C-alpha positions as MATLAB code, in Angstrom:
seq = 'MFFILLISELLFNPLPGGADYLELYNPNDTVVHLDHLRLAKMSGDSIVKFYPISANDSVLPHSYIVLSSDPDYVKSNYTVPHPAQLIRVPSMPSYNDDAGIVAIFSSDTVLVDRFDYNAKMHSPLIRDLEGVALERRSFSQPTNNASNWYSAASTAGYGTPTAPNSQSHEFLFVDDDFSIDKTLFSPDGDGYDDLLDITYSLQHCDLACNITIFDSHGRLVRTLARGLLLGCSGTLVWDGTDDNRQACQRGNYIVIIDAYNEKGTRQVRRLRVSLVYR';
ca = [
       0.406   -0.086    0.020;
       1.468    3.272   -0.844;
       0.175    7.023    0.081;
       1.919   10.159    1.139;
       0.669   11.451    4.222;
       2.582   14.573    5.766;
       3.371   15.278    9.320;
       2.444   19.125    9.725;
       2.144   20.403   13.383;
       3.200   19.441   16.620;
       2.431   20.160   20.088;
       5.444   18.443   22.343;
       4.659   20.834   25.575;
       1.154   20.928   26.167;
      -0.079   23.534   28.887;
       0.033   21.577   32.326;
      -2.724   19.105   32.192;
      -2.991   19.365   28.877;
      -2.475   16.651   26.252;
      -0.038   16.559   22.266;
      -1.734   16.799   19.396;
      -0.331   15.543   16.093;
      -1.255   17.155   12.594;
      -1.067   15.525    9.178;
      -2.134   16.394    5.836;
      -2.608   14.331    2.720;
      -1.502   15.990   -0.355;
      -2.834   13.444   -2.381;
      -5.727   13.708   -4.861;
      -7.266   10.537   -3.019;
      -8.831    9.839    0.168;
      -6.539    8.297    3.001;
      -8.099    6.335    5.561;
      -6.672    6.181    8.696;
      -7.187    2.322    9.621;
      -4.172    2.323    7.311;
      -1.998    4.349    9.866;
      -0.284    3.578   12.866;
       2.277    5.817   15.177;
       5.421    4.237   16.334;
       7.656    5.142   19.276;
      10.884    4.722   18.242;
      14.515    4.391   20.099;
      16.771    6.123   16.882;
      16.043    3.540   13.460;
      14.699    0.764   15.737;
      10.673    0.547   16.187;
       9.749    0.479   20.036;
       5.878   -0.176   20.132;
       3.129    0.362   17.413;
       0.031    2.415   18.673;
      -2.867    1.973   16.146;
      -5.225    4.677   14.982;
      -8.120    2.849   15.358;
     -10.776    5.178   13.662;
     -12.879    4.916   10.821;
     -12.272    8.309    9.812;
     -10.288    9.346    6.684;
      -8.373   12.833    5.621;
      -9.947   13.880    2.214;
      -7.189   14.730   -0.338;
      -5.479   18.608    0.437;
      -6.853   18.557    3.918;
      -5.744   18.265    7.232;
      -6.514   15.303   10.147;
      -5.503   16.040   14.012;
      -4.755   13.420   16.546;
      -5.001   13.668   20.621;
      -5.948   11.514   23.482;
      -7.781   14.813   24.068;
      -9.485   16.503   21.900;
     -11.095   18.732   24.391;
      -8.174   20.150   25.694;
      -7.073   20.949   21.977;
     -10.552   22.636   21.443;
     -10.292   24.658   24.960;
      -6.701   25.787   24.131;
      -7.022   26.191   20.754;
      -8.826   27.462   17.379;
     -10.286   24.490   15.881;
     -12.350   25.660   12.487;
     -12.863   21.749   11.642;
     -13.625   20.120   14.984;
     -14.731   16.614   12.573;
     -10.965   16.892   12.032;
      -9.884   16.541   15.332;
      -9.768   12.792   16.039;
      -9.387   10.905   19.831;
      -6.718    7.958   19.557;
      -6.799    5.747   22.343;
      -3.134    6.410   22.764;
      -0.241    7.776   21.452;
       3.721    8.163   21.757;
       4.931   10.227   24.305;
       6.776   12.891   22.949;
       9.306   14.705   25.088;
       9.261   18.070   25.715;
      12.943   18.690   24.709;
      13.705   16.278   21.271;
      11.867   13.315   20.463;
      11.269   11.716   16.829;
       7.438   11.129   15.471;
       7.302    8.439   13.196;
       4.192    7.211   10.819;
       3.916    3.668    9.081;
       1.299    2.250    7.017;
      -0.031   -1.114    8.224;
       2.116   -2.981    6.023;
       4.993   -1.460    8.331;
       6.520    1.179    5.408;
       7.360    4.341    6.792;
       4.873    6.920    5.921;
       6.496   10.096    7.232;
       9.513   10.733   10.308;
       9.861   13.997   12.034;
      12.940   14.396   13.878;
      12.113   17.345   16.216;
      13.858   19.682   18.418;
      12.403   22.528   21.096;
      15.452   24.571   19.681;
      13.408   24.683   16.268;
      11.307   26.957   18.445;
      11.576   30.678   17.877;
      14.199   32.086   20.393;
      12.099   34.972   20.912;
       9.425   32.939   23.182;
      10.633   32.182   26.462;
       8.021   29.878   27.725;
       7.134   26.950   24.952;
       4.596   25.288   26.609;
       1.807   25.330   24.586;
       3.628   26.384   21.489;
       2.934   24.073   18.612;
       5.728   23.487   15.736;
       4.437   24.124   12.811;
       5.856   23.283    9.201;
       6.281   26.074    6.359;
       6.371   24.175    3.322;
       4.995   20.323    2.314;
       7.966   20.950   -0.962;
      10.415   21.146    1.862;
      11.432   17.880    3.735;
      10.344   17.028    6.865;
      13.529   16.842    8.495;
      14.731   20.227    6.945;
      14.989   21.868   10.687;
      15.099   25.587    8.812;
      11.197   23.857    8.021;
      10.070   24.293   11.256;
       8.646   27.432   13.275;
       6.904   28.297   16.133;
       3.039   28.715   15.398;
       1.991   32.499   15.749;
       1.240   34.317   18.517;
      -1.629   35.659   16.960;
      -2.475   32.286   15.568;
      -3.074   31.496   19.242;
       0.650   29.359   19.088;
      -1.008   26.610   17.065;
      -3.603   26.175   14.259;
      -4.930   22.555   14.760;
      -6.978   21.578   11.477;
      -5.977   24.923    9.635;
      -3.393   25.709    7.350;
      -0.564   26.825    8.853;
       0.456   30.506   10.492;
       3.861   30.149    9.188;
       3.379   28.561    5.716;
       4.826   30.527    2.592;
       3.118   28.262    0.505;
       0.046   30.714   -0.152;
      -0.818   31.769   -3.264;
      -4.058   33.756   -2.723;
      -6.288   34.322    0.600;
      -9.420   32.851    1.606;
     -12.391   35.086   -0.305;
     -10.195   35.073   -3.496;
     -12.779   31.847   -4.518;
     -16.461   31.865   -3.150;
     -19.728   30.084   -3.599;
     -23.082   32.107   -4.189;
     -25.055   29.875   -1.847;
     -24.381   27.578    0.992;
     -27.565   25.279    0.023;
     -29.109   24.384   -3.523;
     -31.555   22.395   -5.276;
     -30.827   21.151   -8.180;
     -34.385   19.896   -8.746;
     -34.951   22.029  -12.297;
     -37.275   24.460  -10.557;
     -35.472   27.527  -11.794;
     -34.900   28.523   -8.447;
     -31.012   27.310   -6.870;
     -30.366   24.808   -9.821;
     -26.974   25.540  -10.160;
     -23.946   26.045   -7.717;
     -21.442   28.865   -8.846;
     -18.010   28.542   -7.935;
     -16.156   31.748   -8.483;
     -12.721   33.540   -8.674;
     -10.955   36.379   -8.940;
      -7.189   35.972   -8.184;
      -4.356   38.155   -7.002;
      -2.117   35.237   -9.069;
      -3.289   34.921  -12.453;
      -0.809   31.912  -13.173;
      -2.559   29.766  -11.674;
      -4.217   25.844  -12.642;
      -6.294   24.337  -10.225;
      -8.051   20.418   -9.253;
     -11.703   20.849   -8.425;
     -13.364   18.016   -6.590;
     -16.288   17.646   -4.657;
     -16.678   14.861   -2.037;
     -19.546   13.436    0.122;
     -19.983   13.821    3.913;
     -18.237    9.834    3.995;
     -15.554   11.352    2.404;
     -16.132    9.792   -1.038;
     -15.234   11.431   -4.286;
     -18.756   12.085   -6.204;
     -17.739   14.587   -9.004;
     -14.025   15.968  -10.358;
     -15.326   19.588  -11.780;
     -12.031   20.537  -12.991;
      -8.153   18.908  -13.772;
      -5.566   20.733  -14.367;
      -7.528   23.834  -15.215;
      -5.885   26.859  -16.220;
      -7.627   29.621  -14.549;
      -6.846   33.243  -15.350;
      -7.671   36.452  -13.238;
     -11.611   35.522  -12.739;
     -14.260   33.245  -13.641;
     -17.067   31.063  -12.805;
     -17.839   26.805  -12.331;
     -20.688   25.196  -12.089;
     -22.151   22.202  -10.444;
     -25.581   21.163  -11.197;
     -25.800   18.912   -8.787;
     -24.571   15.476  -10.642;
     -22.121   12.738   -9.885;
     -19.517   12.133  -12.837;
     -21.808    9.245  -14.054;
     -23.794   12.605  -14.238;
     -26.353   10.949  -11.983;
     -28.527   13.073   -9.626;
     -26.277   13.020   -6.227;
     -28.356   12.480   -2.819;
     -29.394   15.188   -0.452;
     -26.647   15.796    2.004;
     -23.747   17.733    2.941;
     -20.796   18.164    0.270;
     -17.319   19.866    0.324;
     -15.849   21.199   -2.863;
     -12.085   21.058   -2.362;
     -10.073   23.463   -4.997;
      -6.654   22.767   -5.605;
      -4.438   25.187   -6.953;
      -0.984   25.502   -7.763;
       1.486   27.751  -10.082;
       4.335   26.462  -12.393;
       7.023   25.707   -9.439;
       4.877   23.432   -7.988;
       3.761   25.706   -4.999;
      -0.186   24.461   -4.004;
      -2.550   25.878   -1.753;
      -6.205   24.349   -1.179;
      -9.607   26.337    0.018;
     -12.328   24.367    1.258;
     -16.044   24.962    0.767;
     -19.117   23.058    2.379;
     -22.209   22.988    0.588;
     -25.950   21.425    0.943;
     -27.711   19.759   -1.573;
     -31.350   19.703   -1.068;
     -34.688   19.001   -2.915;
     -38.037   21.004   -2.095;
];
């Protein structure tokens, strides 16, 4: 089994009485199921113990998932914009406050990603590191590049679980460059809210994108665009059908816009919409 999953953010020195959290990012165009993953306690290059992730959840393409033994602590101390992407795990390795290893393996014991962290990666301007997460700055740089990590910004609450990292330098657009004209539409042919318009007005006009739509179970139902050169502005339309041109069932859907430039730098926007039949 081969897939890529990248370590994105780590809280290894929580506030007293708190819990660690580990954020992972899915750079694939396909869903990654968590039951295919295991965390590992490491001693150098040797595996000491595996920690299965006993969850039926999955990570959508170009999305984040956060693992913690105490999600309530995470929600109480950080802004969590996507609570459904915060997953409780029965147990996980104990990440030391000074240095350690984060390792993720597939169920067939293939190393997925590894991060050898050190508290010295934090900003030297922060005196008290308790409750401050380390954030990855770029997914195109190696995980174990020390310069690719930095303290989460104070303006972001010192952690951004389930959200793009505050120290990322891969931003191609701001959040409102893509928008939908409604959060609820009814493609029933009555001439009222039959179509969902996805509009964009970009600061950079040299971007291409993939636009995919997933249902609430993480299943891909429609690919609206693949490698589409966007230009500065425009509109794409979803008529509520899947890739087989069959009407989708009523429910909640996620529109994932994966934009990138010729250098390979990417940014992802996720929009939620509800489909109903009146």
